[in-house]
Structures are given as C-alpha cells and as structure tokens.
Backbone bond lengths (Angstrom), bond angles and torsions (degrees), N, CA, C in turn:
res aa  C-N    CA-C-N  psi(-1)  N-CA   C-N-CA  omega(-1)  CA-C   N-CA-C  phi
1 M - - - 1.469 - - 1.511 110.04 -
2 K 1.349 116.55 135.87 1.405 121.87 174.58 1.517 112.08 -98.10
3 Y 1.341 115.99 151.65 1.473 119.56 -179.06 1.494 111.37 -136.14
4 L 1.345 116.17 143.84 1.468 123.78 163.22 1.518 106.28 -119.99
5 I 1.321 116.40 128.45 1.466 122.09 -179.64 1.545 108.97 -105.52
6 F 1.300 117.10 121.43 1.452 121.81 -173.98 1.517 111.97 -100.95
7 D 1.341 116.15 130.65 1.434 124.35 165.50 1.551 106.75 -78.45
8 A 1.335 116.80 167.26 1.471 120.39 -177.22 1.544 110.38 -66.25
9 G 1.338 118.77 -40.30 1.467 123.56 -170.62 1.501 113.58 -53.16
10 P 1.329 121.27 -52.91 1.480 121.53 -179.12 1.508 113.00 -62.39
11 L 1.301 116.77 -36.05 1.499 118.62 -178.12 1.580 108.62 -70.15
12 I 1.272 116.17 -42.56 1.479 120.65 176.22 1.534 110.61 -62.73
13 N 1.330 114.40 -41.03 1.472 120.44 -178.72 1.539 111.27 -63.47
14 F 1.314 116.02 -47.82 1.473 119.90 177.29 1.513 111.09 -62.96
15 S 1.336 117.10 -37.03 1.489 120.73 177.62 1.522 111.76 -64.72
16 M 1.341 118.22 -43.76 1.441 122.22 -177.69 1.539 110.50 -69.24
17 N 1.341 117.93 -22.20 1.460 120.01 -179.86 1.526 111.37 -100.73
18 G 1.329 116.73 9.70 1.467 120.53 175.30 1.497 115.04 67.74
19 L 1.347 117.13 32.88 1.476 124.16 -173.45 1.507 114.75 -112.27
20 L 1.347 118.26 7.49 1.455 119.77 -174.09 1.513 115.12 -59.79
21 D 1.345 116.11 -30.62 1.498 117.50 -177.61 1.494 112.51 -63.66
22 S 1.316 117.46 -22.85 1.482 121.19 179.97 1.550 110.36 -68.16
23 F 1.342 119.46 -27.62 1.431 121.36 178.59 1.518 112.17 -63.28
24 E 1.346 115.55 -43.03 1.461 120.21 178.73 1.502 110.92 -60.51
25 K 1.348 118.79 -41.17 1.425 123.68 177.99 1.549 111.01 -66.91
26 L 1.302 116.10 -42.30 1.456 119.15 -178.12 1.569 109.13 -67.19
27 K 1.338 117.14 -38.32 1.454 120.69 179.90 1.530 110.02 -57.30
28 Q 1.311 117.24 -36.85 1.459 120.42 -177.20 1.537 112.43 -67.32
29 T 1.345 117.55 -24.86 1.435 121.13 -179.74 1.540 113.41 -100.57
30 F 1.320 116.20 -10.33 1.474 121.47 -173.27 1.464 113.92 -76.76
31 K 1.324 118.22 -34.21 1.435 124.31 -179.89 1.550 110.23 61.00
32 G 1.314 112.91 46.21 1.460 119.99 179.53 1.491 108.76 -164.60
33 E 1.361 117.28 -165.41 1.426 122.71 -179.38 1.524 113.88 -113.12
34 F 1.306 117.40 143.37 1.454 122.21 168.94 1.525 107.75 -99.78
35 L 1.290 118.76 117.09 1.464 123.52 -172.07 1.519 112.29 -112.24
36 I 1.305 114.87 147.32 1.495 122.28 168.21 1.535 107.45 -129.58
37 T 1.294 116.02 160.16 1.471 121.37 173.91 1.530 109.57 -93.43
38 K 1.306 116.25 168.14 1.479 120.86 176.44 1.510 110.71 -60.95
39 E 1.345 115.54 -34.52 1.457 119.81 -179.18 1.546 110.40 -65.18
40 V 1.371 117.09 -39.38 1.422 121.02 -179.10 1.567 109.58 -73.01
41 K 1.326 115.94 -38.72 1.482 118.83 177.53 1.540 110.34 -58.44
42 K 1.317 115.21 -41.42 1.472 118.29 -179.37 1.529 109.11 -66.51
43 E 1.360 118.08 -33.11 1.437 121.86 -175.67 1.535 112.17 -77.25
44 I 1.310 117.49 -34.56 1.455 121.98 -175.08 1.520 115.74 -99.52
45 I 1.331 116.10 -18.09 1.457 117.89 -175.42 1.532 110.94 -128.66
46 D 1.335 116.56 -63.13 1.454 120.72 -170.82 1.564 113.71 -58.64
47 H 1.332 115.15 -51.41 1.481 117.70 -178.99 1.540 112.68 -74.43
48 P 1.299 122.75 -49.09 1.455 122.48 -177.45 1.537 113.25 -63.71
49 K 1.319 118.40 -22.07 1.463 119.16 176.53 1.551 110.38 -66.93
50 T 1.295 116.89 -18.18 1.486 119.60 178.70 1.536 112.30 -92.21
51 V 1.360 117.45 -1.57 1.456 121.63 -177.67 1.539 108.71 -115.40
52 K 1.300 116.53 119.86 1.483 120.37 -175.95 1.507 113.00 -53.15
53 R 1.306 116.75 -39.82 1.477 121.15 -176.50 1.561 112.45 -63.84
54 F 1.329 115.69 -30.24 1.474 120.26 -173.68 1.516 113.27 -113.61
55 K 1.317 117.09 2.55 1.462 120.99 -172.88 1.554 112.74 -63.27
56 L 1.299 119.40 -41.36 1.454 122.17 -179.04 1.534 111.34 -59.95
57 G 1.346 116.11 -49.42 1.460 118.17 179.14 1.501 111.21 -60.71
58 A 1.322 117.78 -38.67 1.469 121.62 -176.91 1.574 108.72 -66.01
59 I 1.359 115.73 -39.92 1.454 118.32 178.14 1.517 111.54 -64.60
60 R 1.307 117.55 -39.76 1.466 120.26 176.95 1.539 112.83 -60.72
61 L 1.331 114.15 -44.04 1.430 119.71 178.43 1.515 112.25 -66.98
62 E 1.352 115.94 -39.08 1.436 119.80 178.23 1.530 112.06 -61.98
63 Q 1.357 117.20 -36.49 1.453 119.26 177.63 1.547 111.13 -60.66
64 L 1.344 115.05 -43.47 1.488 118.35 176.74 1.535 111.36 -62.82
65 Y 1.313 116.56 -39.31 1.468 122.05 176.58 1.531 112.05 -63.55
66 N 1.306 116.65 -43.55 1.460 121.73 -179.24 1.533 109.78 -67.22
67 R 1.314 118.59 -28.69 1.484 121.17 178.90 1.515 112.07 -86.57
68 G 1.344 115.68 -1.70 1.472 118.47 177.09 1.541 114.03 83.06
69 V 1.322 116.87 10.08 1.437 118.43 175.70 1.528 111.03 -63.93
70 F 1.313 114.86 -44.22 1.472 122.55 167.49 1.457 108.83 -116.15
71 K 1.308 116.18 144.39 1.491 120.37 179.91 1.505 111.16 -148.19
72 L 1.316 114.67 165.38 1.472 120.29 171.86 1.491 108.30 -79.21
73 A 1.322 114.25 149.29 1.469 119.29 -179.65 1.515 113.02 -64.57
74 D 1.331 115.13 140.32 1.469 119.91 177.81 1.528 108.68 -84.72
75 I 1.273 116.57 85.40 1.471 120.43 179.28 1.540 108.89 -123.84
76 N 1.321 113.85 152.37 1.481 119.93 -177.56 1.522 110.40 -80.75
77 Q 1.363 116.03 176.21 1.463 120.58 -174.38 1.549 110.31 -65.26
78 E 1.314 116.89 -37.07 1.500 119.04 178.34 1.550 107.95 -60.77
79 E 1.307 117.89 -42.59 1.445 120.47 -178.31 1.546 111.51 -72.30
80 V 1.332 117.92 -31.42 1.464 121.28 174.26 1.489 109.59 -62.60
81 D 1.353 117.70 -43.85 1.474 122.47 178.26 1.521 110.13 -62.53
82 E 1.346 115.00 -41.40 1.463 119.88 179.87 1.543 110.11 -66.07
83 L 1.338 116.46 -39.97 1.445 120.01 179.18 1.550 110.30 -58.64
84 R 1.331 115.48 -43.78 1.449 120.19 -178.69 1.536 110.51 -63.63
85 R 1.341 116.94 -42.00 1.432 119.84 179.79 1.548 111.12 -64.88
86 L 1.325 114.51 -44.31 1.484 117.30 179.59 1.515 109.16 -67.22
87 R 1.316 120.02 -39.40 1.456 122.32 179.62 1.526 111.81 -57.02
88 D 1.379 112.71 -48.97 1.446 119.30 -179.00 1.501 112.45 -65.64
89 N 1.356 116.22 -35.34 1.463 117.60 178.18 1.534 110.76 -69.37
90 F 1.358 116.62 -42.95 1.518 117.15 175.34 1.522 110.07 -58.91
91 L 1.322 116.49 -41.49 1.458 118.69 -178.24 1.537 111.98 -63.19
92 Q 1.318 114.81 -45.60 1.476 117.27 -178.99 1.525 111.90 -67.24
93 K 1.319 116.37 -43.14 1.455 118.94 -177.56 1.517 112.39 -67.88
94 A 1.341 117.24 -40.76 1.461 120.83 178.57 1.479 111.68 -62.49
95 N 1.321 117.95 -46.94 1.449 123.19 -170.97 1.546 112.23 -86.07
96 S 1.330 116.94 4.95 1.500 120.06 170.50 1.533 109.38 -122.73
97 M 1.297 117.27 8.95 1.482 121.66 -177.61 1.519 112.43 -71.01
98 F 1.315 115.95 -43.63 1.447 122.34 -178.24 1.553 110.80 -113.12
99 K 1.308 114.91 135.70 1.443 119.05 -179.88 1.550 110.70 -133.39
100 T 1.340 115.82 132.67 1.474 119.99 168.86 1.529 106.50 -88.92
101 K 1.273 117.14 -176.29 1.478 120.29 178.31 1.545 111.29 -66.34
102 K 1.371 115.66 -22.94 1.423 119.12 -174.82 1.514 116.52 -104.93
103 R 1.409 117.15 -26.79 1.430 116.89 -172.84 1.522 110.54 -162.27
104 D 1.373 114.32 168.76 1.477 119.17 169.90 1.525 108.67 -75.42
105 V 1.340 116.17 152.81 1.452 119.38 179.11 1.520 109.26 -99.00
106 H 1.332 115.73 122.65 1.453 121.52 179.46 1.520 109.78 -73.93
107 L 1.351 117.64 124.91 1.428 123.21 -178.00 1.522 112.50 -115.15
108 L 1.357 118.44 -47.77 1.463 119.10 -173.41 1.540 109.98 -127.02
109 D 1.355 113.42 158.39 1.453 121.78 177.04 1.558 107.38 -110.64
110 K 1.306 114.86 176.85 1.472 120.85 -174.75 1.519 111.01 -61.16
111 G 1.334 116.90 -37.28 1.468 120.84 -176.93 1.514 111.44 -59.60
112 E 1.317 117.46 -51.86 1.473 121.74 178.96 1.509 111.42 -60.76
113 C 1.345 115.26 -40.80 1.469 118.34 -177.65 1.493 113.74 -71.31
114 A 1.320 116.14 -30.82 1.461 119.76 176.21 1.570 111.09 -69.83
115 A 1.299 113.19 -36.26 1.485 118.32 175.36 1.513 111.72 -64.48
116 L 1.354 117.11 -42.46 1.461 121.60 177.13 1.536 109.34 -62.27
117 A 1.324 117.20 -42.21 1.456 120.66 179.82 1.497 111.65 -64.22
118 L 1.341 118.38 -44.25 1.484 120.42 178.23 1.502 110.65 -63.38
119 S 1.311 119.20 -39.75 1.469 121.34 179.13 1.507 110.13 -62.80
120 T 1.356 117.22 -38.36 1.467 121.30 179.50 1.526 110.90 -62.99
121 I 1.332 116.81 -44.54 1.463 121.14 -179.26 1.547 112.06 -65.66
122 L 1.350 115.89 -45.32 1.427 119.46 -177.58 1.530 112.15 -70.03
123 K 1.287 116.77 -34.13 1.477 119.04 176.11 1.501 112.88 -63.10
124 R 1.344 114.19 -38.52 1.471 119.57 178.04 1.562 109.54 -68.83
125 K 1.322 117.86 -41.07 1.439 120.30 -178.10 1.541 115.07 -71.49
126 T 1.342 115.01 -37.71 1.462 118.96 -175.61 1.516 115.16 -97.61
127 K 1.341 114.77 -11.37 1.469 120.29 -176.27 1.506 113.72 63.02
128 Q 1.353 116.07 25.59 1.467 120.81 176.83 1.523 107.98 -147.50
129 D 1.335 115.48 160.40 1.481 120.50 -178.75 1.506 110.60 -62.15
130 A 1.372 113.14 144.95 1.446 121.86 171.53 1.520 103.78 -118.34
131 P 1.347 118.74 86.50 1.443 122.41 -174.42 1.535 113.69 -60.70
132 L 1.347 113.33 149.93 1.431 121.77 179.45 1.528 110.61 -105.22
133 V 1.309 119.50 134.15 1.425 123.91 178.06 1.577 104.55 -101.12
134 I 1.320 116.70 103.24 1.440 124.24 -173.80 1.519 110.33 -138.30
135 D 1.314 115.94 130.84 1.453 121.51 -179.56 1.560 110.67 -95.29
136 E 1.256 117.88 -23.48 1.452 123.17 -171.45 1.558 110.95 -68.02
137 R 1.319 117.42 119.61 1.405 122.48 -174.99 1.506 114.41 -58.71
138 T 1.328 118.52 -40.44 1.452 122.29 -174.72 1.511 111.46 -58.80
139 T 1.388 116.02 -47.07 1.465 120.57 -179.40 1.500 110.77 -62.31
140 R 1.316 118.15 -44.32 1.424 123.12 -176.71 1.532 109.54 -61.96
141 I 1.333 117.47 -51.37 1.452 118.59 -175.51 1.524 110.74 -70.14
142 L 1.335 117.08 -30.77 1.472 120.00 176.88 1.529 109.69 -58.98
143 C 1.307 115.47 -42.05 1.507 120.88 -179.97 1.500 111.53 -76.84
144 E 1.342 119.42 -32.94 1.475 121.13 -173.87 1.537 112.05 -92.40
145 N 1.333 117.98 -39.04 1.450 120.00 -174.40 1.527 109.54 -159.53
146 P 1.331 118.62 79.72 1.471 119.60 -176.70 1.524 114.03 -62.58
147 G 1.344 115.97 -24.97 1.469 118.43 177.30 1.523 110.14 -64.12
148 N 1.334 115.21 -40.23 1.500 118.56 176.41 1.523 112.36 -66.68
149 L 1.373 115.51 -34.11 1.461 118.28 177.69 1.536 109.97 -65.17
150 K 1.290 117.90 -37.10 1.470 119.19 177.49 1.526 110.20 -58.95
151 K 1.314 116.37 -46.89 1.488 119.32 179.16 1.521 111.94 -62.56
152 L 1.305 117.65 -38.27 1.468 121.90 -179.53 1.539 109.79 -66.45
153 M 1.355 116.95 -41.79 1.453 120.95 -178.12 1.572 109.75 -70.34
154 E 1.325 117.30 -34.52 1.443 118.85 175.40 1.499 112.25 -63.65
155 K 1.337 113.43 -40.41 1.464 118.41 178.07 1.562 111.08 -66.81
156 K 1.330 116.40 -42.37 1.426 120.98 -179.18 1.545 113.27 -64.92
157 L 1.351 113.59 -41.07 1.465 118.63 -175.79 1.504 114.74 -92.35
158 H 1.384 115.10 -8.55 1.439 120.46 176.57 1.551 110.07 62.42
159 T 1.297 116.42 42.07 1.459 120.69 178.78 1.513 110.94 -159.05
160 S 1.323 116.87 157.80 1.456 119.38 177.38 1.528 111.54 -74.27
161 I 1.285 115.86 150.98 1.490 123.50 -177.74 1.492 111.11 -127.48
162 K 1.330 116.92 136.88 1.410 122.50 174.16 1.502 108.04 -101.76
163 A 1.343 115.47 127.89 1.475 121.47 -173.38 1.508 111.96 -106.28
164 N 1.328 116.18 139.66 1.474 121.58 171.25 1.509 106.66 -90.55
165 V 1.300 118.19 86.37 1.474 123.28 -171.74 1.512 110.71 -67.24
166 A 1.309 119.14 -17.95 1.494 122.34 176.64 1.511 111.06 -62.18
167 S 1.362 117.45 -24.44 1.470 119.97 -179.00 1.571 113.04 -86.31
168 Y 1.343 116.13 -6.12 1.405 116.95 -176.36 1.525 113.42 -60.67
169 D 1.337 116.34 -43.78 1.468 122.10 -174.42 1.526 113.01 -59.86
170 L 1.318 116.02 -27.70 1.488 120.05 -179.93 1.492 113.33 -59.02
171 F 1.361 116.31 -28.11 1.442 120.79 -174.89 1.517 113.67 -103.71
172 K 1.339 115.45 9.13 1.496 118.04 179.14 1.494 110.72 -83.41
173 G 1.318 116.65 156.25 1.435 120.69 169.24 1.524 114.54 94.04
174 F 1.326 118.78 -2.01 1.468 118.50 179.28 1.526 109.57 -88.84
175 K 1.311 114.07 139.20 1.483 119.05 177.72 1.521 107.08 -97.29
176 I 1.322 115.95 122.69 1.467 122.54 -175.78 1.486 110.86 -122.79
177 I 1.336 116.86 133.85 1.430 122.22 171.62 1.533 109.02 -125.34
178 R 1.343 115.62 153.38 1.449 120.96 -179.55 1.534 110.23 -100.83
179 S 1.316 114.76 167.90 1.502 119.23 179.15 1.494 111.01 -59.65
180 T 1.328 117.93 -35.07 1.442 121.17 -179.72 1.524 112.12 -65.57
181 E 1.292 116.39 -37.14 1.492 122.61 179.20 1.532 110.68 -72.32
182 L 1.348 113.50 -36.83 1.468 118.53 176.40 1.543 108.57 -67.86
183 A 1.366 116.45 -37.55 1.444 118.76 177.31 1.521 112.78 -64.03
184 Y 1.309 115.38 -32.42 1.485 118.04 176.49 1.519 112.20 -64.80
185 I 1.328 115.65 -39.58 1.466 120.51 177.27 1.505 109.81 -62.45
186 I 1.342 116.66 -45.94 1.438 122.23 -178.51 1.532 110.38 -63.96
187 H 1.322 116.29 -40.19 1.481 123.39 176.26 1.539 110.73 -59.17
188 K 1.346 114.50 -51.15 1.462 118.85 -177.76 1.540 113.25 -61.47
189 K 1.350 114.84 -28.85 1.466 118.74 176.52 1.532 111.46 -85.23
190 G 1.277 118.86 2.33 1.451 122.92 175.55 1.557 112.50 67.27
191 L 1.340 116.14 35.11 1.442 120.29 -173.51 1.526 114.47 -98.82
192 F 1.328 116.33 -8.21 1.482 120.03 175.66 1.522 108.21 -79.60
193 N 1.319 116.60 139.37 1.449 122.26 -177.99 1.513 111.21 -91.06
194 L 1.314 116.92 47.44 1.472 121.10 -178.00 1.510 108.63 -133.65
195 D 1.310 116.41 113.51 1.466 119.78 -178.92 1.511 108.49 -103.76
196 H 1.337 114.67 86.05 1.465 121.44 -178.96 1.531 107.80 -156.34
197 P 1.345 116.83 136.06 1.477 119.60 -176.50 1.512 113.56 -59.89
198 K 1.324 119.56 -23.65 1.461 123.10 -179.84 1.508 113.28 -102.46
199 A 1.336 115.94 9.30 1.476 120.24 -174.56 1.539 112.14 -62.75
200 F 1.313 117.34 -46.39 1.480 119.68 -175.80 1.539 109.82 -65.83
201 E 1.336 116.69 -43.23 1.453 120.91 178.20 1.538 109.75 -57.84
202 A 1.327 116.06 -42.61 1.467 121.18 -179.62 1.538 109.48 -65.94
203 I 1.338 118.30 -36.71 1.426 120.64 178.59 1.506 111.56 -65.91
204 V 1.337 117.35 -44.31 1.443 119.62 -179.77 1.515 111.62 -64.05
205 Y 1.315 117.87 -41.63 1.456 118.92 177.56 1.526 111.85 -67.70
206 G 1.334 117.48 -34.56 1.448 120.99 176.32 1.554 110.76 -61.64
207 L 1.350 115.48 -42.96 1.465 119.78 177.49 1.528 111.85 -67.06
208 K 1.307 115.67 -39.39 1.448 121.17 179.98 1.534 110.43 -60.77
209 F 1.346 117.08 -48.52 1.428 119.44 -173.46 1.533 112.99 -81.27
210 K 1.334 117.03 -6.69 1.468 119.15 171.52 1.502 112.88 -102.16
211 G 1.330 118.86 10.60 1.448 118.16 170.30 1.488 118.84 133.16
212 C 1.354 119.75 -8.34 1.427 120.52 179.52 1.530 109.97 -79.04
213 S 1.337 116.80 126.34 1.464 121.71 -178.47 1.547 107.99 -78.32
214 I 1.328 116.47 100.51 1.452 121.59 177.96 1.518 109.10 -147.27
215 S 1.324 117.74 135.76 1.456 121.43 -178.12 1.507 110.99 -79.61
216 E 1.337 113.98 162.94 1.477 120.61 175.79 1.541 110.67 -59.98
217 K 1.305 114.80 -37.91 1.504 119.62 178.47 1.545 111.58 -62.65
218 E 1.342 114.47 -40.89 1.483 118.91 -179.51 1.549 108.33 -70.21
219 V 1.292 118.28 -37.27 1.470 119.65 177.05 1.511 110.42 -59.67
220 Q 1.289 117.51 -45.85 1.500 122.61 179.03 1.561 110.13 -61.90
221 A 1.314 115.14 -40.65 1.497 118.90 -179.26 1.543 110.21 -66.11
222 L 1.306 117.53 -40.72 1.450 119.95 178.01 1.534 110.95 -64.07
223 G 1.322 116.01 -37.24 1.461 119.17 179.95 1.512 114.37 -67.24
224 K 1.359 116.64 -23.95 1.440 121.90 179.41 1.499 113.95 -89.20
225 M 1.333 116.87 -11.77 1.479 120.37 -175.58 1.530 109.75 -75.02
C-alpha cells in the first residue's frame, strides 16, 4: 500500500484555489491512501467549522473526508501511543534545536510533528517511503538542510543562533513534496478541469500566493517541464 500524508497547509491551499475536486480524481489513479492526522483534521475541519469566515472551506474538506478521499491512518492503539511519543519528541527536538541569546526558536507545531511521526511509523511498517505533502518552508528545509535553515533564521531574526547539531539527524530521510509539485502531477495526468494554455501557470501562482513556499525561479522551471 502507498501513502501520501497531508499537512493542513496544502489542503487549505487547494481549497482556497477551488481545486479540491482534483484530489478525488488523483486518488482514483494513485492506488493508495491519502492520510491526515487527528491534529490536521482538527485544523482543517473541526475548528474552522466553528468560524464563519472559514466554515465553507471546512465543509468542502469535510465532504472529501466523509467520502474517504482523505482519512485517518488505520493504526492500532500501540501505534497511536507510539505516534504521540514520536510527535512529542519531534516537537521538543525541533523547538530546542536553535537558540538565540534570549530564547529557543520555535520551528514546528504539533500538526507537522504528528505528520512526521506518522510517516516514520508507516515507513517502518511498509518498508517504503510515506511522503509528506507540506507547503511550509521551515519543515521542508529542516528535513532537507537544517544548516541552511539556521542561516535563514539568523537572517529573519537579525541575530546569531546556536544550533544543537546533534538533533539534525532526527529529521533526515523524509520525502517532502509541496502543493505546487502535486499540482504538476495532477496537471500531467490531465485531471484539472481547466482547458486553457495558461491554466497550469495560473494554478501554480494561485498556490504560491495562498501559502506554498516556492520561488519565482522554481515557478518558471515547473512551467517549462
């Protein structure tokens, strides 16, 4: 069985750009499961349903959830307990990895850490990657190049940072894709319901401006592929 594990950001991004129907089409060709954690369900459905501004998007996502397009992972109680331990460890290690003279630097929230924990468990069970769909730049760079993240945070905070490099290895080995890269896959499969030569470019820019961390150079490269 193949899995894609979704953080809240890409689902909200696709919803805000009116692209949620493409997930149902992609699921039919994927031959695997689209998974979310309880933390993400709370973030994209349970809580926003109580807020008038976000209620419509939450209802749309709930419909996909109710139809099984996205679902919670089918794991037993022992694995649930393990997921919580792993989540809390990722959370503690990430948020104590970088220190300024005054404080620890906050990097990740529970949602991202729960997704990392679930990926860890499924990778062990299936002996194959369980990729994470995450738009947030901090999580991606933390997993791909924490040294670069340190430099970026120093630039952002305008101060020097001391890093606990011993924690770097904990975040290695995760496969991460962004909503723009997922959109490219959907586009190549012809699953977007937009028949226009500039449609894909418009989709990528829509995702970029609604929260996907992607540079202008990367946008241009995607357009040429």
